[in-house]
C-alpha positions in Angstrom: 9.3 -0.6 -37.1 8.7 -4.2 -37.6 6.2 -5.8 -40.0 2.9 -7.0 -38.6 3.0 -10.4 -36.8 0.2 -12.8 -36.0 -0.9 -10.9 -32.9 -0.1 -7.2 -32.6 -1.2 -3.9 -31.2 -1.3 -0.4 -32.6 1.8 1.6 -32.0 -0.2 4.4 -30.6 -0.4 2.5 -27.3 3.4 2.8 -27.1 3.2 6.6 -27.5 0.8 6.7 -24.5 3.2 4.5 -22.5 6.1 6.9 -23.4 4.2 9.9 -22.2 3.2 8.2 -19.0 6.9 7.1 -18.4 8.1 10.7 -18.8 5.4 11.9 -16.4 6.6 9.4 -13.9 10.2 10.7 -14.1 11.5 7.7 -16.2 13.4 8.1 -19.5 11.2 6.4 -22.1 14.0 5.9 -24.6 15.9 3.6 -22.2 12.8 1.5 -21.6 12.0 1.3 -25.3 15.5 0.3 -26.2 15.5 -2.4 -23.6 12.2 -3.7 -25.1 13.8 -3.8 -28.6 11.7 -0.9 -29.8 12.5 2.4 -31.3 10.5 5.2 -29.8 11.4 7.6 -32.6 9.9 5.1 -35.2 6.8 4.7 -33.1 6.3 8.5 -32.9 6.8 8.8 -36.7 4.4 5.9 -37.5 1.7 5.7 -34.7 -0.5 3.6 -37.0 2.1 0.9 -37.5 1.9 -2.4 -35.6 4.0 -3.8 -32.7 4.1 -7.6 -32.1 2.3 -8.5 -28.9 5.5 -10.2 -27.5 7.4 -6.9 -27.7 4.4 -4.9 -26.3 4.1 -7.3 -23.3 7.9 -6.9 -22.7 7.5 -3.1 -22.9 4.7 -3.3 -20.2 6.9 -5.5 -18.0 9.9 -3.1 -18.3 7.7 -0.1 -17.6 6.4 -1.8 -14.5 10.0 -2.5 -13.4 11.2 1.1 -14.2 8.3 2.8 -12.4 8.0 0.3 -9.5 4.2 0.6 -9.9 1.9 -2.3 -10.8 -0.8 0.4 -11.3 1.2 2.0 -14.1 -1.4 1.0 -16.7 -3.9 3.4 -15.0 -1.5 6.2 -15.6 -1.2 5.3 -19.2 -4.9 5.6 -19.6 -4.6 9.3 -18.8 -2.3 9.8 -21.8 -4.1 7.8 -24.4 -6.2 10.4 -26.3 -8.7 9.7 -29.1 -6.4 11.2 -31.7 -3.8 8.5 -30.8 -6.1 5.9 -32.2 -6.8 7.8 -35.3 -10.1 6.9 -37.1 -11.3 4.6 -34.3 -10.9 7.3 -31.7 -12.6 9.9 -33.9 -15.4 7.3 -34.6 -16.0 7.1 -30.9 -15.9 10.9 -30.4 -18.4 11.5 -33.3 -20.9 8.8 -32.5 -24.4 10.0 -31.6 -24.0 8.6 -28.1 -21.4 6.8 -25.9 -23.7 3.7 -26.1 -23.4 3.7 -29.9 -19.6 4.2 -29.6 -19.3 1.2 -27.2 -21.6 -0.9 -29.4 -19.2 -0.2 -32.3 -15.9 -0.9 -30.6 -16.0 -4.7 -30.5 -16.4 -4.8 -34.3 -13.2 -2.8 -34.8 -11.2 -3.6 -31.6 -8.6 -5.4 -33.7 -7.4 -2.0 -34.8 -6.2 -1.4 -31.2 -5.1 -5.1 -30.6 -6.1 -8.5 -32.0 -4.8 -10.3 -28.9 -8.0 -10.4 -26.9 -11.7 -11.1 -27.5 -13.9 -8.1 -26.8 -17.7 -8.5 -26.2 -20.6 -6.6 -24.7 -22.8 -7.9 -21.9 -26.2 -6.2 -21.6 -28.8 -5.9 -18.9 -31.8 -3.5 -18.9 -29.8 -0.8 -17.1 -26.1 -1.8 -17.6 -23.7 -2.3 -20.4 -20.6 -4.5 -19.7 -17.5 -4.0 -21.9 -15.6 -7.3 -21.5 -12.1 -8.2 -22.5 -10.9 -11.8 -22.5 -7.2 -12.5 -23.3 -6.9 -15.1 -26.0 -5.6 -18.5 -24.6 -1.9 -18.9 -25.2 -1.3 -15.2 -26.0 0.6 -13.5 -23.2 -0.6 -10.0 -22.5 0.1 -7.8 -19.5 -2.6 -7.1 -16.9 -1.5 -3.5 -17.1 -2.7 -3.3 -20.7 -6.2 -4.2 -19.5 -6.0 -1.5 -16.8 -4.9 1.0 -19.5 -7.7 0.0 -21.9 -10.4 0.5 -19.3 -8.8 3.7 -18.0 -8.7 5.0 -21.6 -12.3 4.1 -22.2 -13.3 6.0 -19.0 -11.0 8.9 -20.0 -12.6 9.2 -23.5 -16.1 9.0 -21.9 -15.2 11.8 -19.6 -14.1 13.9 -22.6 -17.5 13.3 -24.2 -19.9 13.5 -21.2 -17.8 15.8 -18.9 -17.7 13.2 -16.1 -16.9 9.6 -15.4 -20.0 8.7 -13.4 -21.2 6.3 -16.1 -18.7 3.7 -14.8 -20.5 1.7 -12.1 -18.2 -1.2 -11.3 -14.9 -2.7 -12.6 -14.1 -6.4 -12.6 -10.5 -7.5 -13.2 -8.8 -10.9 -13.8 -5.5 -9.7 -12.3 -4.6 -10.9 -8.7 -5.7 -8.5 -6.0 -2.8 -6.0 -5.3 -1.7 -5.2 -1.8 -2.8 -1.6 -2.3 -6.1 -1.2 -4.2 -6.2 2.5 -3.8 -4.9 3.4 -7.3 -7.7 1.4 -8.9 -10.5 2.8 -6.7 -9.2 6.3 -7.2 -8.9 5.9 -11.0 -12.4 4.5 -11.6 -14.2 6.2 -8.6 -16.3 3.1 -8.1 -16.1 -0.5 -6.6 -13.2 -2.5 -8.2 -12.9 -6.3 -7.7 -10.1 -8.6 -8.6 -9.5 -12.3 -9.4 -12.6 -12.3 -11.6 -13.3 -14.8 -14.5 -13.2 -11.9 -17.0 -12.3 -8.3 -17.3 -15.4 -6.2 -17.4 -16.2 -2.5 -17.2 -19.8 -2.1 -16.2 -21.5 1.1 -17.2 -24.8 2.9 -16.8 -26.8 2.5 -20.0 -29.0 5.5 -19.3 -26.0 7.8 -19.2 -24.4 6.2 -22.2 -27.5 6.6 -24.3 -27.6 10.4 -23.8 -27.0 12.3 -27.0 -23.6 14.0 -27.2 -22.7 17.5 -28.4 -20.0 16.1 -30.6 -22.2 13.5 -32.3 -22.1 13.8 -36.1 -23.6 11.0 -38.2 -21.8 12.1 -41.4 -18.4 12.3 -39.8 -19.0 9.0 -37.9 -19.7 7.3 -41.2 -16.6 8.7 -42.7 -14.5 7.6 -39.7 -16.0 4.1 -39.8 -15.0 3.8 -43.5 -11.4 4.8 -42.6 -11.4 2.2 -39.8 -12.3 -0.5 -42.2 -9.7 0.6 -44.7 -7.0 0.5 -41.9 -8.1 -3.0 -40.9 -7.9 -4.1 -44.5 -4.4 -2.8 -44.7 -3.5 -4.3 -41.3 -4.8 -7.7 -42.2 -2.4 -8.1 -45.1 -2.4 -11.8 -44.2 -3.6 -14.9 -46.0 -7.3 -15.6 -45.5 -6.5 -18.7 -43.5 -4.5 -16.6 -41.1 -7.3 -14.1 -40.7 -9.8 -16.8 -40.2 -7.7 -18.6 -37.7 -7.3 -15.3 -35.6 -11.1 -14.8 -35.7 -11.8 -18.4 -34.6 -9.3 -18.0 -31.7 -11.1 -14.9 -30.5 -14.5 -16.4 -30.9 -13.6 -19.6 -29.0 -12.8 -17.3 -26.0 -16.3 -16.1 -25.9 -18.6 -18.3 -27.9 -19.1 -20.7 -30.8 -17.2 -19.8 -34.0 -19.1 -20.1 -37.3 -18.1 -19.3 -40.9 -20.9 -16.8 -41.0 -19.6 -14.9 -38.0 -16.0 -14.9 -39.3 -17.3 -13.6 -42.7 -19.1 -10.7 -40.9 -15.9 -9.7 -39.1 -14.1 -9.2 -42.4 -17.2 -7.7 -44.1 -17.5 -10.4 -46.8 -20.1 -13.0 -47.5 -19.8 -16.6 -46.2 -19.5 -17.8 -49.8 -16.7 -15.3 -50.5 -14.8 -16.5 -47.4 -15.2 -20.1 -48.4 -13.9 -19.3 -51.9 -10.9 -17.4 -50.6 -10.0 -20.2 -48.2 -10.4 -22.8 -50.9 -8.0 -20.9 -53.1 -5.4 -21.2 -50.3 -6.0 -24.9 -50.0 -7.9 -24.5 -46.7 -11.4 -24.4 -45.3 -13.2 -23.1 -42.2 -13.8 -26.6 -40.9 -10.0 -27.4 -41.2 -8.9 -24.2 -39.5 -11.4 -24.7 -36.7 -10.1 -28.2 -36.1 -6.5 -26.9 -36.1 -7.2 -24.1 -33.6 -9.1 -26.6 -31.3 -6.1 -28.9 -31.4 -3.7 -26.1 -30.7 -5.8 -24.8 -27.8 -6.4 -28.3 -26.4 -2.7 -28.7 -26.1 -2.3 -25.3 -24.4 -5.0 -26.0 -21.8 -3.7 -29.4 -21.0 -0.1 -28.4 -20.7 -0.5 -25.0 -19.0 -3.7 -25.1 -16.9 -5.5 -27.3 -14.4 -8.8 -26.9 -16.3 -10.9 -30.1 -16.1 -11.3 -32.1 -19.2 -15.1 -31.5 -19.2 -14.6 -27.7 -19.0 -11.9 -27.8 -21.6 -14.3 -29.6 -24.0 -17.0 -27.0 -23.4 -14.5 -24.2 -23.9 -13.4 -25.6 -27.3 -17.1 -25.7 -28.4 -17.6 -29.5 -28.5 -21.1 -30.8 -28.1 -20.0 -33.5 -25.8 -17.0 -34.8 -23.9 -17.1 -38.0 -26.0 -16.7 -36.0 -29.2 -13.8 -34.1 -27.8 -12.1 -37.2 -26.5 -12.4 -38.9 -29.9 -11.0 -35.9 -31.7 -8.1 -35.7 -29.2 -7.3 -39.4 -29.6 -7.0 -38.9 -33.4 -4.5 -36.0 -32.8 -2.3 -37.6 -30.2 -3.1 -41.3 -30.0 -4.2 -40.9 -26.3 -7.1 -39.6 -24.2 -6.8 -36.0 -22.9 -6.4 -37.3 -19.3 -3.7 -39.8 -20.3 -1.9 -37.2 -22.3 -1.9 -34.7 -19.4 -0.5 -37.4 -17.0 2.2 -38.5 -19.5 3.4 -34.9 -19.8 4.0 -34.7 -16.0 6.3 -37.7 -16.0 
């Protein structure tokens, strides 16, 4: 099994994919070999990490082998809490599903650090939102699988899946929407700005039979320990990843990044300084990287691009971009088309 890369996912996902492939009549070993992965290694070390590029290729090959763009929904039926170790057990032992879902965004990097996960709240609904990080290629089937897995886990706890009210997906609308409607048993819409699983807060807040505060606390400690091991990266790499995720859903701050890694803002600053870096420098570098990505790979307007990168005004963004490339964003985009 390869060493952790900048963006990765827990190998347990691959185990669920292999089970779903077998259930679909496909030899998983052939698919894994084609993806450059060893299924035997994955099964021996389910807590190891797989680079997101390899995982995306595995999804692509699974799609091709099964001939089903809805294959991710099948994978969700084979992803059990035990596959995700402490995080799955934390979800199962939380006092309620609401508490479990409130916890997940804090520790979602255990499953994958290639997307930003946030919660949307209304008086009667809770929206679990997944936004792929700009410039990081992940399969739409992985989103299907994640949502199907969350529903599956919820069914194990509540005994039914009626807590899911609607599902919104960024993926293009398929010719046959039946698999998605059958899997979630609720309205499903496509071509949406974000991926969101909308749930009934009343049902989620019901106390669960498996709730155990003591075990939940122990499992949360184990999740943190795993993340500390997983994040065997320099602090500037950790901070850059957190900034990337935060830019997908809001304004990054040093305080927010420090909270992600359970350290004080002062400690984060000290660790970055020791590596010859700073939060401000890393934020600027990530903005520069993403500005290039948006200009070269999307038709996003310059104004929206500026907003997405967290600039207070278009003028400030244009000035920063000119320092980086010696041209305005609009001129740079036009020159790249020549």
